[in-house]
Every structure is written in structure tokens, then in C-alpha cells.
N, C-alpha and C positions, 0 to 999 in steps of 0.2 A: 817488551811492552813500552809504550810511550809514557812520558811523565804524567800526562793527563789520566791515562788508564791507571797508573800507580796511585795517583791522588784519589781517584774515585774508589779504588779498592780499599785504600786506607780509611776513607770516610765511612765506607760501608762496614768495615771491621770495627771502627770506633762506635758506630751506631749500635752494632750488635752487643758490644761490651757494655754500653750504657743500659741496654734492655736487660741483659743478664744480671747486671749489678742491681737493678731496681727490683727484681723479684723478691729477694730476701727482705728488702725494706717494706714492700707491700705486705708480706706475710707478717712481719713484726708489727706493722701498724694495725693490721686486723686483730692480732693477738692482744695488743695494748687496748684497742677499743673494746674487745670482749671483756677484758679484765676491768676496765673502767665501768662497764655496765654492771659488773658484780660488786662495785664499790671500792675498787683499788686501782691506783694509777700504775701499779707494777704488772707487767705481763706475766701470765701463767703459761708455761709451756711444758711439754712432755718431759724434758730433762729435769726441770724443777720438781714436777710432780713425782717422778721416779725417785729423786733424791730425798724428797720430803717423806714419802711413804717408807722408804728404806730406813731413814733415820728414826721415824716414829716406831717402826717395828722393832728396831734395836733398843729403843728406850722403853718399850712396853714389857711389863713383867708377864711371864707365862706365854710369851711368843718368841720362838727361836728365830730371831731376825737374821742370824747368820746362815740359816738353811733355807730361807725363802728368797727366791729371785723375783725381781720386780721389773716389768717392762711396761711402758706406756706408749700408746699410739692414739693421737687425737683425743686425749683425755680419758681413754679407756685403759684401765690398769689390769694387767694380767699377772697373777701370782702363780709361781710354780716352785716346786721343791717338795720337801718332806717335813711333816710335823708329827708330833707324838700322839695327838688326839684330835678329835673333831672339834672340841672346844678351842684348841689352839688355832685351828683353821678358821673357825667362826670369828675369833677375836682378831685375827689378821685381816679378814675381810672388813670387819667393823672399823679397824684402824684406817685402812685404805679409803673407805667411803667417807671418812670425816675430813679428808684433805681437800682444801680448796682447789677447784678445777677438775676434780675427778667426776667423770660423767657416768662411768660404769666400772664394776669390778668383776673380773672373770677369775674364779678360783678353780676351774675345772682341772687344771694341771697341778693343783696342790694336793698331794697325797698324804694319807694318814699311814704312818708306819705300823706294820703288824707287831703287836706286842709279843713278848716272849712268854706270855702266860698261857 
């Protein structure tokens, strides 16, 4: 390859790198704008929501936070695992719904353990 062809190839690669690098910034900017519309300058993302839901479940009495898994995709929280009663499941859903940024809570994978009675 000639020097000119190499230079053109290098410029094209650099341009691609800039485009790829700008995608996360665009997503972050959109998340920050959405958070500002909700009254906060801090962006709310799925990782933050998952961590906050899990922490609040652990801190809530009568909710077995260690047996409930939390996954978040686009603000929709999915709770899975096993709880001892329907009231524990309902309380876990209520805790998750109170978290800022949560758009929906799916507890269909949250099962109530069969009691030994």
C-alpha cells in the first residue's frame, strides 16, 4: 500500500473510533436529561436502580433481601427468587416501586415457598 492509502485508512479508522466513543456520551446525556426532567441533576440508570432496590430490600423488615434477585432493564425491575409468603412478595414489590426511576416492577419470577404445615 502507498503512504497515501495508509493515511486514508488511518483517517477512516480514527473517524470510526470517534463515532464509537460518542455513543456512550449520547446515551449518558439522554439519561441526564431524563433525570433533570424528574427534578434531579444526577442520572438514574439501571445499575443504580438495581443497587438501590437491593439495598432497600435488605434494609426492609419482613423482606428477605438475600433471597430476592433484582434485574433492571430500561427502568423495568424484575424480581426473582423465593419468599416465605405472599405478603413478603407484595412488600418487595412495594419497595421496588418507590425507587426513583423505576417504571415497572415484574414479580412473576418471585415465588412463595410452600410451607411445611
